[in-house]
C-alpha positions in Angstrom: 129.1 188.0 293.8 131.9 190.0 292.3 132.2 190.9 288.7 135.2 188.6 288.2 133.4 185.6 289.6 130.3 186.4 287.4 132.5 186.7 284.3 134.1 183.2 285.0 130.6 181.8 285.6 129.3 183.1 282.3 132.5 181.9 280.5 132.0 178.4 282.1 128.4 178.2 281.1 129.3 179.3 277.5 131.9 176.6 277.3 129.6 174.0 278.6 127.0 174.9 276.0 129.6 174.7 273.2 130.7 171.4 274.6 127.2 170.0 274.5 126.7 171.3 270.9 129.9 169.6 269.9 128.8 166.3 271.6 125.4 166.3 269.7 127.3 167.1 266.5 129.7 164.3 267.0 126.8 161.9 267.9 125.0 162.8 264.8 128.1 162.3 262.8 128.7 158.9 264.4 125.1 157.9 263.6 125.7 158.9 260.0 129.0 156.9 259.8 127.3 153.9 261.3 124.5 154.0 258.7 126.9 154.7 255.9 129.1 151.7 256.9 126.0 149.4 257.1 124.7 150.5 253.8 128.2 150.2 252.2 128.7 146.7 253.7 125.3 145.6 252.2 126.2 147.1 248.9 129.5 145.3 248.8 128.0 141.9 249.8 128.5 139.0 247.4 132.0 140.0 246.0 134.1 137.8 248.3 133.2 135.2 251.1 135.8 136.4 253.5 135.0 140.1 253.0 131.3 139.2 253.5 132.0 137.6 256.7 134.0 140.6 258.0 131.2 142.9 256.8 128.6 141.0 258.7 130.7 141.1 261.9 131.1 144.9 261.4 127.4 145.4 261.2 126.9 143.4 264.3 129.5 145.4 266.1 128.1 148.7 264.9 124.8 147.9 266.6 126.5 147.7 270.0 127.6 150.6 272.2 131.0 149.1 273.1 132.3 148.9 269.6 135.8 150.5 270.0 137.7 147.3 271.1 135.8 145.1 268.6 136.4 147.4 265.7 140.1 147.6 266.6 140.4 143.9 266.2 138.2 143.6 263.0 139.7 146.4 260.9 143.1 144.7 260.3 141.3 141.5 259.4 139.0 143.4 257.0 141.9 145.2 255.4 143.7 141.9 254.8 140.5 140.2 253.4 139.9 143.3 251.0 143.6 143.1 249.8 143.4 139.4 249.2 140.0 139.8 247.4 141.5 142.5 245.2 144.4 140.3 244.2 142.1 137.4 243.4 139.9 139.7 241.3 142.9 141.0 239.4 144.1 137.5 238.8 140.7 136.4 237.4 140.5 139.5 235.3 143.9 138.9 233.9 143.0 135.3 233.1 139.8 136.4 231.4 141.8 139.1 229.3 144.4 136.5 228.3 141.7 134.1 227.1 140.0 136.9 225.1 143.4 137.7 223.6 144.0 134.2 222.6 140.6 134.0 221.0 141.2 137.3 219.1 144.5 135.9 217.9 142.9 132.7 216.6 140.2 134.7 214.8 142.9 136.8 213.1 144.6 133.7 211.8 141.4 132.8 209.9 142.0 135.8 207.7 138.7 137.5 208.1 137.7 140.6 206.1 139.6 143.7 206.5 137.0 145.5 208.5 136.7 142.5 211.0 140.6 142.4 211.3 140.6 146.1 212.1 137.9 145.8 214.7 139.7 142.8 216.2 142.9 144.8 216.5 141.1 147.7 218.2 139.4 145.2 220.6 142.8 143.7 221.4 144.1 147.2 222.5 141.0 147.6 224.8 141.9 144.4 226.6 144.6 146.3 228.5 142.1 148.4 230.2 139.8 145.4 231.0 142.5 144.1 233.5 142.1 147.1 235.8 138.4 147.9 234.9 136.6 144.5 235.2 133.2 146.0 234.3 134.4 146.3 230.7 134.7 142.5 230.3 131.0 141.9 229.4 131.0 144.6 226.7 134.2 143.3 225.3 132.9 139.7 225.2 129.7 140.9 223.4 131.9 142.8 220.8 134.0 139.7 220.3 130.9 137.5 219.9 129.6 139.8 217.2 133.0 139.8 215.4 133.3 136.1 215.5 129.8 135.7 214.0 130.8 138.1 211.1 134.0 136.2 210.5 132.4 132.7 210.4 129.6 134.0 208.3 132.0 135.3 205.7 134.2 132.2 205.8 131.1 130.0 205.3 129.8 131.9 202.2 130.5 130.0 199.0 133.2 131.5 196.9 132.3 131.6 193.2 135.4 131.1 191.0 135.5 133.3 187.8 135.6 131.1 184.7 138.4 131.6 182.3 138.2 132.5 178.6 138.3 128.8 177.4 135.8 127.8 180.0 133.5 130.7 178.9 133.9 129.6 175.3 133.6 125.8 175.7 132.1 125.6 179.2 129.1 123.6 178.0 131.2 121.1 176.4 133.8 120.5 179.2 131.4 120.9 182.1 130.6 117.3 182.7 134.1 116.1 182.6 135.4 118.7 184.9 132.6 117.9 187.4 133.6 114.2 187.2 137.3 115.0 187.7 137.0 117.5 190.4 136.9 116.0 193.9 133.9 116.9 196.2 134.8 119.0 199.2 134.9 117.2 202.5 131.9 118.1 204.6 132.6 119.7 208.0 130.8 118.5 211.1 128.6 121.1 212.7 129.4 122.2 216.2 126.7 120.8 218.5 127.8 122.5 221.7 124.9 124.8 222.8 126.9 127.4 224.6 129.9 127.5 222.4 130.2 130.7 220.5 128.3 133.2 218.2 129.1 131.2 215.1 127.5 127.9 216.4 124.1 128.7 214.9 125.5 129.0 211.4 127.7 125.9 211.7 124.7 123.8 213.0 122.4 124.9 210.2 124.9 124.3 207.4 126.0 120.7 207.2 129.0 121.5 204.9 130.9 124.4 203.6 130.0 124.7 200.0 132.8 125.2 197.5 135.5 126.8 199.7 138.3 128.8 198.0 140.7 125.9 198.4 140.8 122.3 199.7 143.1 123.3 202.7 140.7 126.0 203.8 137.8 123.6 203.8 139.7 121.0 205.8 140.8 123.7 208.4 137.2 125.2 208.8 136.0 122.5 211.2 139.0 122.3 213.6 139.1 126.1 213.7 135.4 126.3 214.8 135.9 123.5 217.3 138.9 125.4 218.8 136.9 128.5 218.9 134.1 126.8 220.8 136.6 125.3 223.3 138.3 128.7 223.8 134.9 130.3 224.4 134.0 127.7 226.9 137.3 128.2 228.6 136.8 131.9 228.6 133.3 131.6 230.3 135.0 129.3 232.9 137.7 131.9 233.7 135.2 134.8 234.1 134.9 135.9 237.8 131.4 134.9 238.8 129.7 135.7 242.1 129.7 132.7 244.5 125.9 132.3 244.2 126.1 131.8 240.4 128.9 129.1 240.3 127.1 126.0 238.7 126.9 122.9 240.8 126.7 119.4 239.3 124.6 117.8 242.0 121.4 118.9 243.8 119.6 117.4 246.7 116.8 115.0 246.1 114.6 116.3 248.9 111.5 118.4 247.8 112.6 121.1 250.4 116.2 121.3 249.0 116.9 124.7 247.4 118.8 124.7 244.1 122.5 125.6 244.7 122.8 128.0 241.7 121.0 129.3 238.7 121.7 126.5 236.1 123.4 127.2 232.8 121.6 127.1 229.5 122.9 123.7 228.6 121.1 122.3 231.7 117.8 123.9 231.0 117.8 123.7 227.2 116.0 120.3 227.0 113.3 121.6 229.5 112.9 124.8 227.4 112.6 122.8 224.2 110.0 120.5 225.8 108.0 123.4 227.1 108.0 125.0 223.7 107.0 121.8 221.9 104.1 121.3 224.5 103.0 124.8 223.8 103.2 124.2 220.1 101.2 121.0 220.4 98.4 122.8 222.2 98.1 125.4 219.6 95.3 124.8 217.1 97.1 126.2 214.0 95.1 127.2 210.9 95.7 125.2 207.8 97.8 127.9 206.2 100.2 128.1 209.2 100.5 124.4 209.6 103.7 124.1 207.4 105.3 126.8 209.5 104.4 125.0 212.7 105.8 121.6 211.3 109.1 123.3 210.5 109.3 124.9 214.0 108.6 121.6 215.6 111.5 120.0 213.6 113.9 122.7 214.8 112.8 122.0 218.4 113.6 118.3 218.0 117.2 119.0 217.5 119.8 120.6 219.8 118.4 124.1 220.7 121.4 126.4 221.4 121.3 129.8 223.0 121.6 131.6 219.7 118.7 129.7 218.1 116.4 130.4 221.1 115.5 134.0 220.0 114.4 133.2 216.4 112.5 130.2 217.7 110.7 132.4 220.2 110.0 134.9 217.4 108.5 132.3 215.2 106.5 130.9 218.0 105.2 134.3 218.8 104.1 134.7 215.2 102.2 131.4 215.4 100.6 132.5 218.7 99.5 135.8 217.2 98.2 133.8 214.2 96.1 131.5 216.4 94.7 134.5 218.4 93.8 136.2 215.1 92.4 133.0 213.8 90.3 132.6 216.9 89.0 136.1 216.5 88.3 135.4 212.8 86.7 132.1 213.8 84.4 133.8 216.4 83.6 136.6 213.9 82.8 133.8 211.2 80.7 132.1 213.7 78.7 135.3 214.5 78.3 135.9 210.8 77.1 132.4 210.2 74.7 132.8 213.3 73.2 135.8 211.6 72.7 134.1 208.4 71.1 131.1 210.1 68.8 133.4 212.1 67.9 135.2 208.8 67.2 131.8 207.3 65.2 130.9 210.4 63.1 134.1 210.0 62.6 133.5 206.3 61.5 130.0 207.0 59.0 131.2 209.7 57.7 133.8 207.1 57.4 131.1 204.7 55.5 128.9 207.3 53.3 131.9 208.0 52.6 132.5 204.3 51.7 128.8 204.0 49.4 129.1 206.9 47.8 132.1 205.3 47.4 130.4 202.0 45.9 127.4 203.8 43.4 129.6 205.6 42.5 131.2 202.1 42.2 127.8 200.5 39.8 126.7 203.4 37.7 129.8 202.9 37.6 129.2 199.1 36.7 125.6 199.7 33.8 126.6 202.0 32.6 129.1 199.4 32.7 126.5 196.8 30.6 124.1 199.0 28.1 126.8 199.6 27.8 127.6 195.9 27.4 124.0 195.0 24.9 123.3 197.7 23.0 126.4 196.5 23.1 125.2 193.0 21.9 121.7 194.2 19.0 123.4 196.1 18.1 125.4 192.9 18.3 122.2 190.8 16.0 120.3 193.2 13.5 123.0 193.2 13.5 123.4 189.3 13.3 119.6 188.6 9.9 118.7 186.9 10.2 114.9 187.4 12.2 112.2 189.2 14.6 111.6 186.4 15.6 115.2 186.1 16.1 115.4 189.8 18.2 112.3 189.8 20.6 113.7 187.1 20.9 117.0 188.7 21.8 115.4 192.1 24.4 113.2 190.5 26.0 116.1 188.7 26.1 118.2 191.9 27.4 115.4 194.0 30.1 114.7 191.5 31.2 118.3 191.6 31.1 118.2 195.5 33.3 115.0 195.6 35.8 116.6 193.2 36.0 119.8 195.2 36.5 117.8 198.4 39.2 115.6 196.9 41.1 118.6 195.4 41.0 120.5 198.7 42.2 117.3 200.6 45.2 117.0 198.2 46.1 120.7 198.6 45.9 120.4 202.4 48.1 117.3 202.6 50.7 119.0 200.3 50.7 122.2 202.5 51.0 120.1 205.7 53.9 118.2 204.3 55.7 121.5 203.3 55.0 122.9 206.8 56.2 119.7 208.6 59.4 119.7 206.4 60.2 123.3 207.2 59.5 122.8 211.0 61.8 119.8 210.9 64.6 121.9 209.3 64.0 124.7 211.9 64.3 122.2 214.8 67.5 120.8 213.3 69.1 124.2 212.8 68.2 125.3 216.3 69.7 122.2 217.8 72.9 122.8 215.8 73.1 126.4 217.0 72.5 125.3 220.6 75.3 122.7 220.4 77.8 125.2 218.9 76.8 127.9 221.4 77.4 125.3 224.2 80.9 124.5 222.8 81.8 128.1 222.8 80.5 128.6 226.3 82.6 125.7 227.6 85.7 127.0 225.7 85.2 130.5 227.2 84.8 129.1 230.7 87.9 127.0 230.4 89.9 130.0 229.3 88.4 132.0 232.1 89.4 129.4 234.7 92.9 129.3 233.4 93.1 133.1 233.6 92.2 133.0 237.3 95.2 130.7 238.4 98.7 131.8 239.3 101.0 129.8 237.0 103.8 129.4 239.6 102.0 128.4 242.8 98.8 127.1 241.3 96.8 129.2 243.7 94.1 131.7 242.5 95.5 134.9 241.4 94.5 138.5 242.1 91.6 138.5 239.6 90.1 135.4 241.3 90.6 137.0 244.7 88.6 140.0 243.6 85.7 137.8 242.4 85.7 135.7 245.6 85.9 138.8 247.8 82.8 140.3 246.2 81.0 137.1 246.6 81.8 136.6 250.3 81.0 140.2 251.1 77.7 140.0 249.4 77.0 136.7 251.2 77.8 138.3 254.5 75.6 141.4 253.9 72.6 139.1 253.0 72.9 136.3 255.6 75.1 137.9 258.3 77.9 136.1 260.1 81.5 136.7 260.5 84.2 137.1 257.9 87.9 137.5 258.4 90.6 138.7 256.0 94.3 137.9 256.5 97.5 139.1 254.7 100.5 136.8 254.8 104.1 137.7 253.8 107.3 135.6 253.7 110.0 137.1 255.8 113.2 138.3 254.2 112.2 136.9 250.8 114.6 139.3 249.0 117.5 137.6 250.9 116.4 134.3 249.6 116.5 135.5 246.0 119.8 137.4 246.4 121.5 134.6 248.5 120.2 131.4 246.7 118.9 132.6 243.4 115.6 133.1 241.9 114.9 129.6 241.2 115.3 128.9 244.9 112.8 131.7 245.5 110.3 130.2 243.1 110.6 126.8 244.8 110.1 128.4 248.2 106.9 130.1 247.0 105.5 126.8 245.4 106.2 124.7 248.6 104.8 127.4 251.0 101.7 127.8 248.8 101.2 124.0 248.9 101.7 123.9 252.7 99.2 126.7 253.3 96.5 125.3 250.8 96.5 121.8 252.3 95.9 123.1 255.9 92.8 125.2 255.0 89.1 124.2 255.0 87.2 123.9 251.8 85.3 127.1 252.7 88.5 129.1 253.2 89.9 130.9 250.1 93.7 131.7 249.7 95.2 133.6 246.7 98.6 134.9 245.7 98.3 138.7 245.9 101.6 139.5 244.4 105.3 138.6 244.9 105.7 136.9 248.3 102.4 138.1 249.7 99.3 136.0 250.1 95.7 136.9 251.1 93.2 134.6 252.9 89.4 134.8 253.4 88.1 132.9 256.5 84.2 132.9 256.6 82.0 131.9 259.5 85.0 132.0 262.0 85.5 134.2 265.0 88.6 136.3 265.3 90.2 134.1 267.9 89.7 131.0 265.6 91.2 133.0 262.7 94.3 133.9 264.8 94.7 130.2 265.9 94.5 129.1 262.2 97.2 131.6 261.2 99.4 130.4 264.0 99.0 126.8 262.7 99.9 128.0 259.3 103.0 130.0 260.6 104.2 127.1 262.5 103.9 124.7 259.6 105.9 127.0 257.4 108.6 127.4 260.0 108.8 123.6 260.3 109.4 123.1 256.6 112.9 121.4 256.4 114.3 123.7 253.7 118.1 123.1 253.2 120.8 124.6 250.9 123.8 122.4 250.1 123.0 120.2 253.0 122.8 123.1 255.4 119.3 123.9 257.0 117.6 127.1 256.0 114.8 128.5 258.1 112.0 130.4 256.4 109.2 132.1 258.2 106.1 134.3 257.5 104.3 137.0 259.2 100.6 137.7 259.0 98.0 140.3 259.9 94.3 139.5 260.4 91.2 141.8 260.5 87.4 141.2 260.9 85.0 142.8 258.5 82.8 145.4 260.0 79.3 146.5 259.1 79.3 149.3 256.6 83.0 149.1 256.1 84.6 149.0 252.6 86.7 146.1 251.6 89.7 148.4 251.0 89.5 149.6 254.6 89.4 146.1 255.9 92.4 145.2 253.8 94.3 148.2 255.0 93.7 147.3 258.6 94.9 143.8 258.0 98.0 145.1 256.1 98.8 147.5 259.1 98.6 144.5 261.4 101.1 142.7 259.1 103.5 145.7 259.3 103.2 145.6 263.1 104.1 141.9 263.0 107.2 142.7 260.8 108.2 145.5 263.2 107.8 143.3 266.3 110.4 140.8 265.1 108.7 138.9 262.3 107.5 135.2 262.4 104.3 136.3 264.3 100.7 137.0 263.8 99.1 140.3 264.7 95.4 141.2 264.7 93.9 144.6 263.7 
């Protein structure tokens, strides 16, 4: 081959290598662009329904190889949807800024203090930027709420008029006539709307504005507060909320229907008040905290608005801490009382022992007296010279013997009565201590059982799982047999929370927990491990039977007729199962079951995999 041909060949091979490098670089860039577009579309999800639909189509197109023609038709529609969404967003932001400006103007007409007027003026200037920067609206609304509370607080503070010279000199003489002649200020009705504005709390707690600066100001206070409440409600209605958080008035009656939105505070306020009242009723308050509990219960009987909730929770937390501290003090008092009773018990036993010792000593003394008197009687009989002297000596000695026996009998009866009384007191004290100890054991056991339950699903929690796991493993090690562990996880649970709200997620967890629990045997044990994950122990069952049981549970969850706004929603779960091995730690078994769960997720979800 000539030099010229070799040179062209080398040049061709070099160009081909560069072309391959460029193709690999462009493929890498294309992959990065695809991933970036997918992540960006997921990040922008929820802003607008039309944009979300276009983003979903774009993600589906990017997964295909022939995406040029499809993207060419989608991009114009996406641009139009984005422009329309931006116009609607600007319109909503302008409406919100206009409502805020109107509310600021109304607050300024109330003639608030100078520093409040200055802050309101500065806030009005910031509204111009809020139209183009929508993220500033929540901060501006918070500032306006604080300023409105300051303004209403100052306006509702009683104004003390300075007395004149004649009134200072003759105030005591003309006081009664002036009070009779001066008309009483008209009371203003409190605003009862729970979500009105920051000044609602003060208006609800004060039934009337005491002694305003003028009669016209007192009459204008109530309409101004009502106008502010209505303006705040209109402002909340005009704020651009995501589609998933728009409140709905009607919800489905089916137990499998998901709530259409997170309810507003006005919808959940009665339930919150009832829950707080129930918690307060269950608290066994000490006597010194009883008045505070009664006052809190009266506050909960009224309309509990959003701004009253925080101080109510603070007061309830104080009472809960007081009950906890009281329980600790009660238990410490019980231990102290128990120590005192045990000391008294030991003292009584010591006294009984001393009484027994005294009784033994008395018996010995009585025996010695009998011996002495019998010895004296024997000596008298031997020394008697005639029958008459013997008779007198016998009568004297026998009389002494009878007196000694009678005295000993009386002393013994008295000692026995004392011992019986002490023993009866001891038996009574022991019975009381056993009864109190039994009550404390029952109370501790009740609290322990409550601490082992998950409050949302009603299933055992992670602590109960640890106890049952140790028990089943110990039973298997002693008696043998098969033991299975399964890990179950709800598929795409984050999408449920993001798409339908956290209330819908909670309802899904409760329903699925009930469906799983009612299909298990009494010997099986299921617990909520955390989040949307459940763990299951299946004793005395082969691996094939455990897989069949999990398939039954999976099919039952898939068949649950969940629906959202009348449209069906399919929710599934994936599971991994592993069998305990001899000499294997429980952590290793759980890891194998968890890895099987990950394989089920990777294989398409809604399936069961075994380790």
